[in-house]
N, C-alpha and C positions, 0 to 999 in steps of 0.2 A: 505494500499499501503504500502509494508516493500522497503526502497531507504538505499542502502548499500555499504557502502564508501567504497574502496579497494585503498593496493596495497600494496608496504612493504616497507618496517620498515624503516622508518621515513621518508617517506616519499612526507607529506602534509596531509590524511588524519585528526587529531586532526585540521589544520591552517583552512581546508574543510567545516570543524564543526563546527566551532570558523563561520569561516561569515556567514553564514548559520542561528546562533545564532542573530548572533548580527543585521539583518536584519529584521531580524523579535522580532526581542525586546525578554523578555520572557515572553509576553501572549499569556496564551493555546499552554505553551512549556513547560514541564517539565522533567525532567532524571538528564540526564550525560557527563559535559568534564574534561578531563583530560587530559589536558597539562604536558609534561613533567620537569620537571631541573633537568639544568646539570649543572654538575661544571667544567670547566678545558675539557670538552667540548666532554666531559663524562656525558649520565645522569642517576640515582641518585634515580627517586623514581618518584614516578605522585599523581597528586594533580587531584580529585576530585569536580569539578567546580560542586554545587547541582544545577539543578535550580525550580521551576526559584528563589531560596531564592538569589542564589549567593558566597555559602558559601561553601568554601575550605578547603575540609580534605583531611591530609596525605593518605593517600590509597594505595599506594604500596611505597615501598623501598627497598634498599640488603639488610635491617639490622628489625630483630625482630621477633612480636613472630602472624602468623597465616601458610595460605597456601602458599607451596611452586610451585614457578612462576618460571623455569628457576631461570635464575642471581640473580634476585629479592625475592620478599614476599607483600601476601597481606596481611594485616596491617588487625586482626580483627577481631579491636578497629577502625578503618578508617571504616574498613564495616559494622560494629552496624551504624556508626554513618552515615554515611552512609542508609542504611536503616531504618534510623527511620526517619526520615527528606523526604525519601521520598511514603514511608509509608501511610502520613500525607496527601501526594498530590496521590494519586491513582485514581480520579475523574477524569473519562474519561477525559484526554490531548487530546486537539485537534494534537497535535504534542510529539511524544516522543523519545525523543536519547539519545544514548545512547555510550560512548569513552569505554572504544570498547568492544567487544567480544574478550572473547583473548583462549589460551589451561583448567582454567578451571570454563570455562561457559560451552567450552564444553560439561566437566565432568560431570558438570549438579552442576559443586559452583563457588567460587566464587559469583556476585554478578545476577548468573543466574535465581535466584526465582523473582527477583522484573524485567526482561528481558521479560519474558513468561508472571510473573502478564497483563502488558504497552502491549502487545503482545497479549491477550489474545484480555484486553479490548482497544485495541485504535483503534484511525483510520488510522494514520499514525503513520510513526519508522523512522526511519534514522542512522541506526548503521554502524559508524568502525568492521573493519573485514583487521585484514593482508591476504594478499592475498595469504598466503600459511596455508592457514584457511580456505579459500571462500569455495570450493567444501564443506566439512563438514558441516557449519553450513548453503546452501542452504537445503543440508539434512534433518535438520533441522525446517528446513522451511518452504517451496516451493510448502507443506498443508493446512498451515497458512493465505495466505495473497500473491498475487499477488508482483513480486516483480522487482527489478532494478535494476542490478550496473553498480552504478561509477567507474573507473577506474583514481584515483585521477592520473596531470600526460601524461593528453592527450588532453586538452585544451576543451573539454568540460561540464566543471565543472560547467561551469559559470548557463548551462544551467538545471542542477540538482536546486540549489538551488533557478531559478526564475519559475523552476516547481512547485516547493512545496510551494515555493508562492502562487502563483499563486490557486495554489491546496485545502489551506487556503483559500481561496478566498481572499488576501489580495493585494492591491496593492504595486508589486514597483518603484520604488525610484529610 
């Protein structure tokens, strides 16, 4: 099953994913959660929190060496570090989380190879996808596994958390 968390920029997609990860703990959960870093109300970059390790790696910044995406750069050094950390963690997790599948991944770049491997080998995936990229993403994955879309801001987000917890065979508290 693929759970797709979607919404507009800055709508709470990563926050919802973090709530799910917090509810489950890190046992059996692998992947990345990438909260933004802000200064003076402006996003200046993103750190990938690599699970289950919990280690932060700067992966996107406004400047640096790497693949350009909009006004940001996916830092080559950060990307390599995330891929290295996850490469030792590929043994069929109960849940793989991926924040966020963006324009680079749609073009087969960024962290797409990691996503594809976990999608192929994992039972359940929760992925963050911006609403503007949702239809392109669905075209890529629709034949892989069944999927459900959770739109941030609809008031039904808690249902997704409960259902994922249930599907993983864990009791929610």
